[in-house]
C-alpha positions in Angstrom: 0.0 0.0 0.0 2.9 2.3 0.5 3.6 1.9 -3.2 0.2 3.3 -4.1 0.8 6.4 -2.2 3.7 7.4 -4.4 2.0 6.4 -7.7 0.2 9.1 -9.6 -2.9 8.4 -11.6 -2.8 9.2 -15.2 -4.0 12.7 -16.0 -3.5 14.1 -12.5 -0.8 16.6 -11.8 0.8 17.3 -8.5 -0.1 20.8 -7.2 3.5 21.8 -7.6 3.6 20.7 -11.3 0.3 22.4 -12.1 1.5 25.8 -10.7 4.7 25.5 -12.7 2.8 24.6 -15.8 0.6 27.7 -15.4 3.6 29.9 -15.0 5.2 28.6 -18.1 2.0 28.9 -20.1 1.4 32.5 -18.9 5.1 33.4 -19.6 4.9 31.8 -23.1 1.6 33.7 -23.8 3.2 36.9 -22.8 6.2 36.1 -25.0 4.0 35.3 -27.9 2.0 38.5 -27.4 5.2 40.5 -27.4 6.4 38.8 -30.5 3.1 39.3 -32.3 3.2 43.0 -31.4 6.8 43.3 -32.5 6.0 41.6 -35.8 2.9 43.7 -36.4 5.0 46.8 -35.8 7.7 45.6 -38.2 5.0 44.8 -40.8 3.4 48.3 -40.5 6.8 49.9 -40.8 7.6 47.8 -43.9 4.3 48.6 -45.5 4.8 52.4 -44.8 8.3 52.1 -46.3 7.0 50.4 -49.4 4.3 53.1 -49.9 6.8 55.9 -49.5 9.1 54.2 -52.0 6.3 53.8 -54.5 5.4 57.5 -54.1 9.1 58.5 -54.6 9.4 56.3 -57.7 6.2 57.9 -59.1 7.7 61.4 -58.5 11.0 60.4 -60.1 9.2 58.9 -63.0 7.3 62.1 -63.6 10.4 64.2 -63.3 12.2 62.0 -65.7 9.4 62.2 -68.3 9.3 66.0 -67.9 13.1 66.1 -68.4 13.0 63.9 -71.5 10.3 66.0 -73.3 11.8 69.3 -72.2 14.4 69.4 -74.9 11.8 68.6 -77.6 9.4 71.2 -76.1 12.1 73.9 -76.3 12.4 73.2 -80.0 8.7 73.3 -80.6 8.5 76.6 -78.6 10.6 78.2 -81.4 8.0 77.0 -83.9 5.2 78.5 -81.8 7.1 81.8 -81.5 7.4 82.0 -85.2 3.7 81.3 -85.8 2.7 83.9 -83.2 5.1 86.5 -84.8 3.5 85.7 -88.2 0.0 86.3 -86.7 1.1 89.6 -85.1 2.1 91.0 -88.5 0.7 94.5 -89.0 -2.1 94.9 -91.5 -2.9 91.2 -91.3 -6.6 91.8 -91.1 -6.6 94.0 -94.2 -4.8 91.3 -96.2 -7.3 88.7 -94.9 -10.2 90.7 -96.1 -8.6 91.3 -99.5 -7.8 87.7 -100.4 -9.6 84.4 -99.7 -6.3 82.5 -100.2 -4.5 84.6 -97.6 -7.5 84.2 -95.3 -7.3 80.4 -95.7 -3.5 80.5 -95.1 -4.0 82.5 -91.9 -6.7 80.1 -90.7 -4.3 77.2 -91.2 -1.6 79.1 -89.2 -4.2 79.8 -86.4 -5.2 76.1 -86.3 -1.6 75.0 -86.1 -1.0 77.4 -83.3 -4.0 76.1 -81.4 -2.9 72.5 -81.9 0.5 73.2 -80.5 -1.0 74.9 -77.5 -3.4 72.0 -76.8 -0.4 69.6 -77.1 1.5 71.7 -74.6 -1.5 71.5 -72.2 -1.6 67.7 -72.7 2.0 67.5 -71.5 1.6 70.0 -68.7 3.6 72.8 -70.4 2.2 76.1 -69.5 3.0 79.7 -70.2 4.6 81.8 -67.4 2.3 84.6 -66.3 4.2 87.9 -66.7 2.3 91.1 -67.6 1.4 92.9 -64.4 3.2 90.4 -62.2 6.2 91.2 -60.0 9.5 90.4 -61.5 10.7 86.9 -60.4 14.3 86.1 -61.4 13.4 82.4 -61.3 10.8 82.9 -64.0 11.8 86.1 -65.8 14.8 87.6 -67.5 14.9 91.4 -67.5 15.8 92.8 -70.9 15.2 96.5 -70.2 13.6 98.9 -67.7 10.6 101.1 -68.4 9.7 104.3 -66.5 6.0 104.3 -65.7 4.1 106.3 -63.1 1.0 104.1 -63.0 2.8 100.9 -61.9 4.9 99.8 -59.0 8.7 99.4 -59.5 9.6 95.8 -60.1 6.3 95.1 -62.0 6.5 93.6 -65.5 5.3 96.1 -68.1 6.2 94.4 -71.4 6.9 90.9 -72.6 9.4 90.4 -75.4 9.2 86.6 -75.4 6.8 84.4 -73.4 8.3 82.0 -70.9 7.2 78.5 -70.4 7.5 75.8 -67.7 6.7 72.1 -67.6 5.3 71.1 -64.3 7.5 73.0 -61.8 10.6 73.0 -64.1 11.3 76.1 -66.2 11.7 75.5 -69.9 12.7 79.0 -70.7 12.4 82.3 -68.9 10.1 85.1 -70.1 12.1 88.0 -71.6 10.5 91.1 -70.0 10.7 94.8 -69.5 10.5 95.8 -65.9 9.1 99.1 -64.4 11.7 101.3 -62.6 11.3 104.4 -60.5 11.3 107.6 -62.4 14.3 109.8 -61.7 13.3 113.2 -60.4 
């Protein structure tokens, strides 16, 4: 009978072993919870890094595409300038009224100009606003000064050649005349 006293029945744990088992289980649960939180944190950081990287690549891709077409756009700007000079010729309306052939030619030039401008809009190429604006050396190149009483010094009074930018990048500066103070 003494032997039975030391024998344990299957499935029963001694009180000492049960307490130890609970401590291990609680410790393992705490360790697993900490590891899960740590892994969740690493996952969120990794996802945020991937999103930031994607945004950076998108910006770089747009900058690269703007850079690639900027040289071509500069060349086409010269064509647009020539078309606009042709349309600004004095006595153009008189010539248009006198001859139907000249009228058709001028309509073709106007349509070509509109098509170039719409193509520029498609590629986010826009004209730099100049007349009446304050001179900005990042956008404008001063060609001469003009004395005017009705405008503030530093204001752009005349534009010799329009400036253009693609996105935030300047393709060419506007060539302008700037108002200066009158000497008294």
